[in-house]
C-alpha positions as CSV (number, residue, x, y, z in Angstrom):
1,M,1.2,112.8,50.3
2,P,1.8,113.4,46.6
3,T,1.0,110.9,43.8
4,P,4.0,110.0,41.7
5,S,4.2,111.8,38.4
6,P,4.1,109.7,35.3
7,N,7.3,111.4,34.3
8,V,9.5,110.1,37.1
9,P,12.5,108.1,35.9
10,L,12.1,104.3,35.7
11,D,15.9,103.7,35.9
12,F,17.3,104.3,39.4
13,D,20.5,105.5,37.7
14,D,18.6,108.6,36.6
15,C,17.7,109.5,40.2
16,R,19.5,112.4,41.8
17,T,17.6,112.8,45.1
18,R,16.0,110.5,47.7
19,Q,12.6,111.9,46.6
20,Q,13.3,110.7,43.0
21,V,14.4,107.3,44.3
22,A,11.2,107.0,46.4
23,L,9.0,108.0,43.4
24,C,10.8,105.6,41.1
25,A,10.6,102.8,43.6
26,V,6.8,103.3,44.1
27,E,6.1,103.5,40.3
28,T,8.4,100.6,39.3
29,T,7.1,98.4,42.1
30,A,3.5,99.1,41.2
31,R,4.3,97.8,37.7
32,L,6.0,94.7,39.0
33,V,3.5,93.6,41.7
34,R,-0.2,94.2,41.9
35,A,-1.1,96.1,45.0
36,D,-3.9,98.5,46.2
37,V,-1.3,101.0,47.5
38,V,2.5,101.3,47.3
39,T,4.3,103.6,49.7
40,C,7.9,104.6,50.3
41,D,8.2,106.1,53.8
42,E,11.0,107.3,56.0
43,M,10.5,107.5,59.8
44,D,12.5,108.4,62.8
45,L,11.1,106.4,65.7
46,G,13.2,108.4,68.3
47,A,12.3,111.9,67.0
48,G,8.8,110.9,66.2
49,W,8.5,112.0,62.5
50,M,7.4,110.2,59.4
51,F,6.8,111.2,55.8
52,G,7.0,109.8,52.3
53,V,5.3,109.3,48.9
54,N,2.6,106.9,47.7
55,N,0.3,106.1,44.8
56,A,-2.9,106.2,46.8
57,Q,-5.8,107.7,45.0
58,T,-7.3,108.9,48.3
59,P,-5.0,110.9,50.5
60,G,-5.3,111.0,54.3
61,A,-2.7,108.6,55.8
62,E,-0.7,111.6,57.0
63,A,-3.3,112.5,59.6
64,L,-2.8,109.0,61.2
65,F,1.0,109.0,61.2
66,P,1.1,109.9,64.9
67,E,-0.9,106.7,65.6
68,F,1.5,104.6,63.5
69,L,4.5,106.0,65.3
70,R,2.8,105.6,68.7
71,H,2.4,101.8,68.1
72,A,5.2,101.1,65.6
73,D,6.8,98.6,68.0
74,Q,3.8,96.3,67.3
75,H,4.7,95.9,63.7
76,P,6.3,92.5,63.4
77,V,8.1,93.2,60.1
78,L,9.5,96.5,61.3
79,Q,10.7,94.9,64.5
80,A,12.3,92.0,62.5
81,Y,14.4,94.6,60.6
82,L,15.4,96.5,63.7
83,N,16.4,93.2,65.4
84,G,18.7,92.3,62.5
85,A,16.7,90.5,60.0
86,P,18.3,90.3,56.5
87,H,17.6,93.4,54.4
88,R,15.3,91.8,51.9
89,A,11.5,92.0,51.4
90,L,9.3,90.2,53.9
91,R,5.6,89.4,54.0
92,L,3.5,90.2,57.0
93,D,1.6,87.0,56.5
94,D,4.8,85.0,57.1
95,T,5.4,86.4,60.6
96,G,2.8,84.2,62.2
97,S,1.5,87.1,64.3
98,D,-2.1,88.0,65.0
99,F,-1.6,91.5,63.6
100,E,-5.2,92.4,63.4
101,Q,-5.5,92.2,67.2
102,T,-2.8,94.9,67.8
103,D,-3.5,98.6,68.5
104,L,-1.4,99.4,65.5
105,Y,-3.8,97.6,63.2
106,R,-6.9,99.0,64.9
107,R,-5.8,102.6,65.1
108,F,-4.0,102.8,61.7
109,Y,-4.3,100.0,59.2
110,A,-8.0,99.3,59.9
111,A,-8.9,102.8,58.6
112,F,-7.8,101.7,55.1
113,G,-9.0,98.1,55.3
114,I,-5.4,96.8,54.8
115,R,-4.9,93.1,55.6
116,H,-1.8,92.0,53.7
117,Q,1.6,93.7,53.5
118,L,4.8,93.1,51.6
119,I,7.6,95.3,52.9
120,A,11.2,95.9,51.6
121,P,13.8,97.7,53.6
122,I,15.8,100.4,51.9
123,E,17.8,101.8,54.9
124,I,17.6,100.7,58.5
125,D,19.5,101.7,61.7
126,A,18.8,101.7,65.4
127,R,15.9,104.1,65.2
128,R,15.4,105.2,61.6
129,V,13.6,103.2,58.9
130,V,13.2,103.7,55.2
131,S,11.0,101.2,53.6
132,L,8.9,100.4,50.5
133,A,5.6,98.8,51.4
134,L,2.9,97.2,49.3
135,F,-0.7,96.8,50.7
136,R,-3.7,94.8,49.7
137,T,-7.1,94.6,51.3
138,T,-7.7,91.1,49.9
139,D,-5.5,88.3,48.4
140,P,-2.2,87.5,50.2
141,F,1.0,88.3,48.3
142,A,2.3,85.3,46.5
143,T,5.9,84.0,46.6
144,E,6.3,85.3,43.1
145,D,5.5,88.8,44.3
146,L,8.1,88.4,47.0
147,D,10.7,87.2,44.5
148,R,10.0,90.1,42.1
149,L,10.4,92.7,44.8
150,N,13.6,91.2,46.2
151,A,15.0,91.4,42.7
152,V,14.9,95.2,42.8
153,V,15.7,95.8,46.5
154,P,19.5,96.0,46.0
155,R,19.1,98.6,43.3
156,M,16.8,100.7,45.4
157,Q,19.1,100.5,48.4
158,S,22.1,101.5,46.3
159,A,20.4,104.4,44.7
160,W,19.0,105.6,48.0
161,K,22.5,105.4,49.7
162,T,24.1,107.4,46.9
163,C,21.4,110.2,46.9
164,A,21.3,110.3,50.7
165,H,25.0,110.9,50.8
166,I,24.8,113.9,48.4
167,E,21.8,115.4,50.3
168,S,23.4,114.8,53.7
169,A,26.6,116.6,52.7
170,Q,24.5,119.6,51.5
171,R,22.3,119.7,54.6
172,D,25.4,119.3,56.9
173,A,27.1,122.2,55.1
174,F,24.2,124.5,55.8
175,R,23.8,123.3,59.4
176,Q,27.4,124.1,60.0
177,L,26.5,127.7,59.1
178,G,23.4,127.6,61.4
179,Y,20.8,127.1,58.6
180,E,17.9,124.6,58.4
181,L,16.8,123.5,54.9
182,V,13.0,123.7,54.3
183,P,12.0,121.9,51.0
184,L,9.3,123.5,49.0
185,T,7.7,120.3,47.9
186,A,5.1,118.4,50.0
187,G,5.7,114.9,51.1
188,Y,9.2,113.6,50.7
189,G,12.0,116.1,51.3
190,G,13.8,115.5,54.5
191,P,13.4,115.7,58.3
192,P,11.4,118.5,59.8
193,L,13.1,121.5,61.4
194,T,15.1,120.8,64.5
195,E,13.4,121.5,67.7
196,A,15.8,124.4,68.5
197,T,15.0,126.2,65.2
198,R,11.3,125.6,65.7
199,R,11.5,127.3,69.1
200,I,13.4,130.3,67.7
201,L,10.8,130.8,65.0
202,A,7.9,130.3,67.4
203,D,9.4,132.8,69.8
204,R,9.6,135.3,66.9
205,W,6.2,134.8,65.4
206,G,4.1,132.7,67.8
207,P,3.4,129.0,68.0
208,H,1.4,128.9,64.8
209,S,2.1,132.0,62.8
210,W,5.7,131.0,62.1
211,E,4.5,128.1,60.0
212,Q,2.3,130.5,58.0
213,Q,5.3,132.8,57.5
214,L,7.4,129.9,56.1
215,E,4.5,129.0,53.8
216,A,4.4,132.5,52.5
217,W,8.1,132.5,51.8
218,K,7.7,129.1,50.1
219,G,5.1,130.7,47.8
220,V,7.4,133.6,46.9
221,V,10.2,131.2,46.0
222,A,8.0,128.7,44.1
223,N,6.6,131.5,41.9
224,Q,9.9,133.2,41.1
225,F,12.6,130.6,41.4
226,S,13.8,129.1,38.1
227,A,17.0,128.2,36.3
228,N,17.2,131.5,34.5
229,D,15.5,133.8,37.0
230,P,16.0,132.8,40.6
231,A,14.0,134.3,43.4
232,P,15.6,136.9,45.7
233,L,18.4,135.0,47.3
234,L,18.5,136.6,50.7
235,W,15.9,138.2,53.0
236,E,16.2,139.3,56.6
237,A,13.0,139.6,58.5
238,P,12.6,142.4,61.0
239,E,12.6,139.7,63.7
240,G,16.1,138.7,62.8
241,I,15.4,135.6,60.7
242,E,17.5,135.2,57.6
243,V,16.0,133.2,54.7
244,R,17.8,132.2,51.5
245,A,16.4,130.5,48.4
246,V,18.8,127.7,47.5
247,R,19.0,124.8,45.1
248,L,18.8,121.2,46.1
249,P,20.8,118.5,44.2
250,D,17.9,117.9,41.7
251,G,17.8,121.6,40.8
252,E,14.6,122.3,42.8
253,A,14.4,125.2,45.3
254,A,14.4,125.1,49.0
255,L,14.5,127.7,51.8
256,A,17.6,127.9,54.1
257,V,16.5,129.5,57.4
258,R,18.6,130.7,60.3
259,A,18.2,133.1,63.2
260,H,20.6,135.9,64.1
261,P,22.5,136.2,60.8
262,P,26.1,137.2,61.2
263,H,25.8,140.1,58.7
264,S,23.2,142.2,57.0
265,P,22.0,141.4,53.4
266,R,24.3,142.8,50.7
267,R,22.8,145.9,49.1
268,S,25.7,148.0,47.9
269,P,26.0,148.9,44.2
270,M,29.1,146.7,43.9
271,W,26.9,143.6,44.5
272,N,24.4,144.7,41.9
273,I,26.8,144.3,39.0
274,L,26.8,140.6,39.7
275,S,24.0,138.3,38.4
276,P,21.7,136.7,41.0
277,R,23.7,133.4,40.8
278,E,27.0,135.2,41.1
279,R,25.8,137.1,44.2
280,E,24.8,133.8,45.7
281,V,28.3,132.4,45.1
282,A,29.8,135.7,46.4
283,E,27.8,135.5,49.6
284,W,29.5,132.2,50.4
285,L,32.8,133.5,49.2
286,V,32.9,136.2,51.8
287,E,32.0,133.7,54.5
288,G,35.3,131.9,53.7
289,K,33.9,128.8,52.0
290,T,35.9,126.9,49.5
291,S,34.7,126.2,46.0
292,A,34.0,122.6,47.0
293,V,31.9,123.7,49.9
294,V,30.0,126.3,47.9
295,A,29.3,123.6,45.3
296,T,27.8,121.4,48.0
297,L,25.8,124.3,49.4
298,L,24.3,125.2,46.0
299,G,23.8,121.6,44.8
300,V,26.1,122.1,41.8
301,K,29.4,120.7,40.6
302,E,32.7,122.4,41.6
303,P,33.6,123.5,38.0
304,T,30.4,125.4,37.8
305,V,31.4,127.4,40.9
306,R,34.8,128.1,39.5
307,K,33.2,129.4,36.3
308,H,31.0,131.8,38.4
309,L,34.1,132.9,40.3
310,E,35.9,133.8,37.0
311,H,32.9,136.0,36.1
312,I,32.9,137.6,39.5
313,Y,36.6,138.4,39.3
314,L,36.2,139.9,35.9
315,K,33.2,142.1,36.9
316,L,35.0,143.3,40.1
317,G,38.3,143.9,38.3
318,V,40.3,141.6,40.5
319,E,42.4,138.5,39.9
320,N,41.8,136.3,42.8
321,R,39.6,135.2,45.7
322,A,41.2,137.3,48.4
323,S,40.9,140.5,46.3
324,A,37.3,139.8,45.5
325,I,36.4,139.3,49.2
326,R,38.2,142.6,50.1
327,V,36.3,144.6,47.4
328,L,33.0,143.1,48.4
329,L,33.4,143.7,52.1
330,E,34.8,147.2,51.7
331,S,31.7,148.0,49.5
332,D,29.5,147.2,52.4
333,S,31.3,149.2,55.0
């Protein structure tokens, strides 16, 4: 899991994604309360996945995540939140439980020598938990520590909710088209691929090689994708997997992957007169997406899409959306 950059924003108002909220929460909290490690994690207890960011100097917790998820029901603070406890920070020491006798402690926390925890909920529902956690190997957390953390909990929750709504809209827009989003950054970035998509990729490339293929595509995009010179926006593997380089709301790149694309990549000369970004807008245009939906898919504002459309119309010598779609489709026939 990545260590927060010293350049992350310290004001939650500057955060545009959940990853930025998580990084900001970790760094801000580390300045407010002394702790050996601060983490911001998201977990889905039903689906069995967990990921996040922390400021640990020695990585390695990821390898033990399956053990945590296997015994998560033994964590008294987590269960308190799931059972309806108020969404404010709680200390493990206040639960009165003999936590060190649980399998969860022995199989997960004991590996790091953690004895004291201070946990703040960011988002909780029936099976999904997003939390900020502070850990110490010695010295219990004081009431002052609890009060300081509770003072910033509402700001974290509000920022998370705002960013999650933006990212969810983009992810849902892609999923309606059959795509899965694959973030390029390690650690925080979103849930793993759905089981259905994993099966499709595994059937194409084998149970392990499909992950290597995605990593190879990640490398291509990470090396070439920038604001002024984006990576190739569309590939179609011989096995029938379509991969797009797309932008997330924070401007970073991600892969959008789907099987059995409805059409072949655009390669006619007519498409080549468009800039890479204009071609990307045009791809969604011919799929019948509105400017608002295209903005969501690309992680930009709607006026930006309308400006790209103006340039597309000018280059194609047309005056409206319908004419542009006709010209582009006819050029591929």
